LONU-496065 format. One record per atom (N, C-alpha, C, O): x, z, y; residue in one letter. Coordinates in steps of 0.02 Angstrom, whole numbers, padded with zeros to 5 digits, always signed. Each point is the difference from the previous one (the first is absolute). Layout:
BEGIN
XZYA ...
This chain:
BEGIN
+02552+02765+05430X +00000+00068-00013X -00050+00033+00056X +00013-00003+00060X -00060+00028-00081X -00069+00037+00053X +00036+00025+00060X +00054+00026-00011X -00072-00029+00065X +00008+00052+00070X -00030+00064-00023X -00028+00013-00053X +00045+00033+00118X +00000+00058-00022X -00088+00002+00010X -00029+00020-00050X -00010-00037+00103X -00074+00010-00009X -00033-00025-00070X -00046+00024-00034X +00084-00076+00027X -00054-00037-00067X +00004+00055-00047X -00052+00020-00028X +00124+00013+00013X -00003+00043-00070X -00020+00069+00021X -00008+00035-00050X -00006+00002+00119X -00037+00043+00015X -00078-00010-00017X -00035+00041-00029X +00010-00113+00055X -00063-00021-00008X -00018+00019-00072X -00032+00052-00008X +00052-00091-00046X +00010-00003-00062X -00018+00088-00031X -00049+00016-00033X +00106+00030+00055X -00005+00068-00007X -00046+00032+00019X -00022+00046-00036X -00005-00062+00097X -00094+00037+00025X -00038-00039-00036X -00053+00030-00007X +00051-00090-00025X -00059+00007-00040X -00010+00019-00081X -00041-00019-00042X +00107+00071+00041X +00001+00028-00085X -00012+00069+00024X +00015+00047-00037X -00036-00037+00088X -00007+00074+00014X -00050+00039-00027X -00055-00027-00002X +00063+00103-00026X -00061+00034-00016X +00001+00069+00048X +00047+00029+00028X -00104-00018-00028X -00015+00077+00052X +00005+00076-00033X -00032+00005-00053X +00051+00025+00064X -00002+00059-00032X -00050+00044+00046X +00022+00012+00056X -00086+00015-00074X -00036+00051+00031X -00016+00063-00042X -00004-00001-00061X -00005+00063+00103X -00021+00047-00031X -00073+00002-00008X -00022+00042-00040X -00017-00080+00071X -00084-00010-00007X -00012-00075+00005X +00039-00041+00023X -00106+00030-00052X -00006-00069+00014X -00032-00009+00080X -00018+00047+00034X +00017-00122-00013X -00037-00004+00057X -00058-00037-00014X -00007-00036-00050X -00045+00046+00106X -00052-00033-00011X +00007-00073+00009X +00051-00017+00031X -00091-00033-00051X +00003-00066+00009X -00080-00026+00050X -00025-00055+00014X +00012+00109-00003X -00066-00012+00052X +00023-00029+00068X -00035-00038+00034X +00101+00059-00015X +00019-00007+00073X +00073-00043-00013X +00044+00013-00040X -00045-00063+00083X +00080-00037-00018X +00066+00042+00045X -00004+00023+00057X +00049-00023-00092X +00060+00022+00023X +00045-00016-00010X +00008-00034-00050X +00049+00049+00096X +00072-00016+00017X +00059+00045-00049X -00001+00061-00006X +00041-00099-00021X +00053+00043-00017X +00073-00039+00044X +00016-00059-00003X +00021+00120+00045X +00038-00018+00031X +00059+00068-00010X -00011+00057-00019X +00072-00089+00037X +00051+00056-00017X +00039-00019+00073X -00013-00049+00035X +00059+00096-00024X +00063+00007+00051X +00057+00000-00030X +00046+00008+00039X -00029-00015-00098X +00064+00009-00027X +00035-00078-00013X -00027-00053-00013X +00085+00069+00022X +00039-00061+00001X -00012-00055+00042X -00002-00058-00021X -00005+00075+00082X -00019-00054+00038X +00041-00075-00001X +00059+00006-00017X -00080-00070+00032X +00024-00060-00002X +00030-00006-00083X +00049-00035-00013X -00073+00063-00025X +00043+00002-00086X +00056+00022+00007X +00042-00028-00035X -00019+00076+00076X +00069+00019-00005X -00005+00080-00025X -00039+00037+00030X +00073-00016-00075X -00017+00069-00016X +00066+00036+00024X +00061-00008+00006X -00127+00062+00005X +00024+00065+00044X +00020+00056-00040X -00006-00004-00061X +00029+00055+00085X +00007+00054-00032X -00068+00048-00011X -00046-00011+00038X +00040+00054-00077X -00051+00032-00012X -00038+00037+00059X -00061+00001+00008X +00121+00037+00043X -00021+00029+00059X -00026-00029+00062X -00040+00020+00043X +00083-00085-00053X -00043-00054+00050X -00066-00023-00005X -00037-00001+00050X +00018-00017-00103X -00073-00018-00047X -00028+00061+00021X -00036-00007+00049X +00040+00057-00069X -00042+00069+00024X -00009+00007+00064X -00049+00035+00013X +00085-00060+00044X +00003+00001+00067X -00073-00060+00014X -00052+00024+00022X +00055-00074-00031X -00037-00054+00006X -00059+00014-00038X -00052-00014+00032X +00042+00039-00096X -00072+00011-00024X -00026+00052+00060X -00049-00008+00035X +00091+00060-00034X -00051+00045+00055X -00016-00024+00062X -00047+00020+00035X +00088-00065-00019X -00025-00042+00070X -00062-00043-00018X -00046-00009+00039X +00048-00008-00078X -00058-00052-00039X -00076+00040-00017X -00058-00017+00013X +00082+00068-00042X -00054+00059-00008X -00029+00019+00071X -00059+00011+00013X +00103-00010+00025X -00040+00031+00081X -00030-00052+00019X -00057+00008+00021X +00084-00072-00023X -00050-00059+00034X -00049-00017-00046X -00047-00030+00026X +00043+00040-00089X -00070-00007-00044X -00044+00058+00023X -00061-00010+00005X +00087+00074+00010X -00053+00058+00035X -00038-00037+00055X -00061+00000+00005X +00101-00029+00033X -00028-00019+00067X -00078-00055-00014X -00045-00009+00041X +00049-00011-00091X -00072-00045-00027X -00050+00024-00009X -00053-00030-00006X +00067+00118+00001X -00054+00041-00019X -00050-00038-00042X -00058-00015+00013X +00115-00006-00100X -00059-00029-00052X +00026+00037-00050X +00045+00040+00014X -00070-00048-00083X +00027+00032-00047X +00066-00043-00031X +00005-00061+00004X +00031+00093-00028X +00065-00028-00037X +00022+00066-00064X -00014+00060+00003X +00048-00095-00052X +00034+00033-00047X +00080-00016-00015X +00015-00060+00003X +00025+00094-00015X +00063-00016-00024X -00002-00033-00067X -00043+00006-00043X +00092-00041+00043X +00016-00038-00071X +00078-00029+00002X +00038+00000+00048X -00027-00025-00120X +00066-00034-00004X -00019-00067-00004X -00055-00020-00019X +00100-00012+00036X -00009-00067-00022X +00071-00019-00046X +00055+00005+00025X -00062-00019-00075X +00070-00003-00044X +00014-00062-00037X -00046-00039+00013X +00087+00014-00051X +00027-00061-00038X -00037+00046-00069X -00013+00060-00007X +00003-00126-00042X -00039+00035-00047X +00043+00054-00052X -00022+00049-00029X +00067-00069+00030X +00063+00038-00052X +00029+00062+00058X +00054+00027-00006X -00104-00013+00061X +00024+00074+00044X +00070+00000+00026X +00022+00049+00030X +00017-00109-00041X +00073-00008+00027X -00004+00009+00071X +00053+00023+00022X -00115-00037+00042X +00013-00024+00039X -00073+00050+00024X -00053-00028-00014X +00048+00086+00042X -00045+00021+00048X -00018+00024+00069X +00030+00048+00025X -00079-00082+00009X +00005+00021+00066X -00078+00038+00019X -00057-00016-00020X +00077+00063+00059X -00076+00047+00030X -00034-00047+00047X +00026-00037+00042X -00094+00046-00056X -00041-00061+00034X -00062+00044+00020X -00003+00062-00002X -00050-00111+00025X -00048+00054+00035X -00073-00061-00025X -00002-00055+00028X -00040+00069-00068X -00079-00025+00003X -00030+00014+00060X -00020+00058+00008X +00013-00093+00030X -00030+00000+00087X -00073-00034-00014X -00001-00051-00034X -00055+00078+00057X -00067-00033-00005X -00002-00025+00074X -00035+00030+00041X +00076-00091-00024X -00012-00051+00050X -00018-00047-00002X -00028-00012-00053X +00030-00036+00095X -00031-00076-00019X +00080-00022-00003X +00048+00038+00008X -00046-00111-00022X +00071-00035-00023X +00041-00008+00055X +00060+00014-00004X -00085-00034+00055X +00026-00015+00073X +00044+00056+00023X +00060-00003+00015X -00112+00072-00015X +00036+00062+00004X +00076+00008-00034X +00052+00005+00031X -00061-00006-00099X +00047+00011-00041X +00050-00066+00009X +00055+00015-00023X -00054-00060+00039X +00048-00047+00016X +00032+00022+00065X +00061-00009+00007X -00102+00041+00045X +00053+00017+00053X +00031+00066-00014X +00046+00014+00038X -00059+00027-00079X +00043+00046-00031X +00055-00016-00033X +00055+00018+00020X -00065-00050-00068X +00051-00054-00020X +00054-00032+00042X +00059+00008-00016X -00073-00035+00055X +00036-00021+00043X +00049+00059+00036X +00061-00001-00001X -00095+00044+00028X +00018+00053+00042X +00052+00023-00042X +00056-00001+00028X -00058+00023-00095X +00037+00025-00029X +00078-00049-00035X +00044+00019-00037X -00055-00075+00065X +00035-00063-00034X -00001-00013-00071X +00053-00005-00030X -00110+00000+00002X -00018-00012-00064X -00014-00083-00002X -00035-00034+00038X +00079+00013-00102X -00024-00081-00028X -00083-00010+00004X -00028-00045+00030X -00005+00102-00072X -00056-00015-00004X -00044+00073-00038X +00032+00046-00025X -00093-00047+00027X -00060+00072-00013X -00024-00041-00068X +00012-00058-00015X -00051+00108-00020X -00036-00023-00047X -00075+00022+00041X -00001+00039+00048X -00059-00072-00076X -00064+00002+00021X -00052+00007-00073X +00005-00036-00049X -00050+00086+00056X -00040+00009-00050X -00067-00033+00028X -00016+00017+00057X -00021-00058-00089X -00084+00004+00026X -00034-00028-00060X +00005-00055-00027X -00039+00102+00013X -00057-00004-00067X +00033+00000-00054X -00023-00034-00046X +00082+00071+00036X +00056+00025-00053X +00021-00067-00014X -00003-00022-00058X +00026-00016+00108X +00045-00057-00024X +00052+00014+00058X -00013+00018+00057X +00090-00034-00091X +00052+00026+00036X +00031-00066+00034X +00000-00049-00037X +00022+00043+00091X +00043-00044+00039X +00067+00024+00039X +00008+00048+00038X +00026-00086-00054X +00080+00000+00032X -00009-00059+00068X -00005-00061+00002X +00006+00105+00039X -00008-00036+00081X +00059+00001+00024X +00030+00053-00011X +00006-00104+00049X +00062-00009+00045X -00022+00028+00068X -00052-00010+00032X +00099+00044-00020X +00002+00016+00085X +00012-00041+00041X -00029+00007+00054X +00069-00059-00063X +00015-00050+00034X -00032-00052-00041X +00012-00005-00060X -00057-00040+00094X -00041-00042-00012X +00052-00065-00031X -00019-00030-00050X +00075+00014+00076X +00038-00040-00025X +00048-00007-00060X +00033-00049-00017X -00039+00115-00013X +00035+00031-00064X -00022-00038-00054X +00032-00046-00024X -00100+00069-00003X -00028-00019-00064X -00085-00003+00014X -00032+00028+00044X +00014-00062-00084X -00084+00002+00003X -00020+00069-00047X +00037+00018-00046X -00077+00004+00058X -00044+00057-00028X -00005-00024-00058X -00021-00057-00015X +00047+00116-00037X -00004+00001-00073X -00074+00036-00033X -00015+00058+00011X -00017-00095-00044X -00052+00046-00035X +00030+00034-00085X +00016-00033-00050X -00017+00101+00057X +00020+00026-00054X -00034+00029-00041X +00027+00035-00043X -00080-00039+00047X -00059+00014-00058X -00025+00077+00013X +00011+00027+00055X -00041+00004-00104X -00024+00078+00014X +00061+00037+00017X +00058-00005-00020X -00087+00043+00062X +00046+00058+00016X +00005+00044-00056X +00056+00019-00016X -00106-00001-00016X +00007+00043-00054X +00060-00026-00057X +00032+00045-00027X -00024-00088+00017X +00055-00024-00038X +00058-00004+00026X +00043-00035-00026X -00033+00067+00074X +00045+00029+00028X +00030+00071+00013X +00055+00022+00016X -00119+00003-00030X -00006+00066+00016X +00029+00045-00062X -00016-00010-00058X +00065+00065+00083X +00010+00055-00054X -00013+00048+00035X +00012+00002+00060X -00047+00060-00105X -00017+00047+00030X +00042+00055-00015X +00013+00003-00060X +00014+00045+00099X +00051+00058-00028X -00034+00066+00029X -00052+00012+00030X +00098+00018-00049X -00021+00090+00014X +00033-00007+00065X -00035-00010+00049X +00107+00016-00042X +00032+00005+00054X +00045-00048+00019X +00034-00022-00046X -00020-00005+00110X +00042-00055+00016X +00086+00023-00029X +00021+00057-00008X +00013-00116-00001X +00079+00003-00029X +00023+00004+00083X -00031-00016+00051X +00101+00044-00062X +00040-00015+00075X +00000-00064+00005X -00002-00033-00052X +00004+00002+00113X +00016-00060+00024X +00061-00006+00038X +00017-00054+00023X 
């Protein structure tokens, strides 16, 4: 039987991303969420509070950022997230600060899954970000 981390790691690798506009691939960016820290499902109000805290922290970087939703392919699970134009180390620090197992990183249009704790898992190349992208006119409720 798989442990919880292995199961979550597999789920993370199947993620798709809902955006209301395309993102440029000219600059690398990270995808970070504050939802469901340590992989524990929180209530919508708890997740909204954490998301506001993460957005406030992102604003301190004085960088470009956009909201998006990370989702299971069938949309059965969705988490509000942020595309943040910062380097990978800064993104990992944010992920650790908000108790996340992993972040995503996009460089030259290629998506990677990166563990926030090195001992958990190796970085995984997930292919072209555009293949995981779904443009929507508005975000569904998470």
